[in-house]
C-alpha positions as CSV (number, residue, x, y, z in Angstrom):
1,M,94.3,98.7,124.2
2,F,94.8,102.1,122.3
3,A,92.0,104.2,121.1
4,L,91.8,107.6,119.1
5,H,88.3,110.3,118.6
6,Q,88.1,112.0,115.3
7,N,85.3,113.5,114.3
8,G,82.4,112.2,116.6
9,S,84.3,108.7,116.4
10,I,86.0,106.8,118.3
11,Y,88.8,104.4,116.9
12,I,90.6,101.5,118.3
13,K,93.6,100.0,117.1
14,A,93.3,96.3,116.9
15,E,95.0,93.0,115.5
16,G,94.8,89.3,116.2
17,D,91.6,87.9,117.9
18,L,90.8,91.7,119.0
19,V,89.8,92.4,115.2
20,S,87.1,89.7,114.8
21,Y,85.5,91.0,118.8
22,L,85.5,94.4,117.2
23,E,84.3,93.4,113.8
24,K,81.2,91.2,115.6
25,L,80.1,93.9,117.7
26,G,80.0,96.0,114.1
27,A,83.0,97.7,113.5
28,V,84.4,98.9,110.4
29,A,88.0,99.2,109.5
30,Y,89.5,102.6,108.9
31,A,88.7,103.8,105.2
32,I,91.0,105.6,103.6
33,N,90.6,108.0,100.9
34,H,93.4,107.6,98.3
35,D,92.1,110.3,96.5
36,S,93.4,112.6,99.4
37,M,96.7,111.5,100.6
38,K,97.6,114.8,103.3
39,K,94.7,112.5,105.1
40,L,95.8,110.8,108.1
41,A,96.3,106.9,107.4
42,L,95.5,104.9,110.3
43,Y,95.8,101.0,109.7
44,N,94.5,98.3,111.9
45,Y,91.7,100.7,113.7
46,Y,88.4,99.5,113.7
47,Q,85.9,102.6,113.8
48,L,83.0,101.4,116.9
49,P,79.4,101.9,115.9
50,N,77.0,104.4,116.9
51,S,75.5,101.7,118.9
52,I,78.0,101.0,121.4
53,R,79.8,104.5,120.9
54,R,76.9,106.4,121.8
55,N,76.1,104.3,125.0
56,K,78.4,104.3,127.4
57,E,76.9,100.9,129.9
58,N,77.4,99.3,126.1
59,L,80.7,100.9,125.9
60,K,82.2,99.5,129.4
61,K,80.5,96.1,128.4
62,S,81.9,96.3,125.0
63,L,85.5,96.7,125.8
64,F,86.2,96.6,129.4
65,S,84.9,92.9,129.5
66,L,88.1,91.8,126.9
């Protein structure tokens, strides 16, 4: 598993079954601003919802139980 932390958000790289699992938790795909091609595009990365990101116990339960 690989993750990035950017501007206070956590993005998990996901494919296949992990995508479905993260979406059930409320994660959303990284949004790309097509108006700004200077911005880094992160395909296959999903932003964790605040309810998981801000609670260490929820984060551990959600990600380390995979």
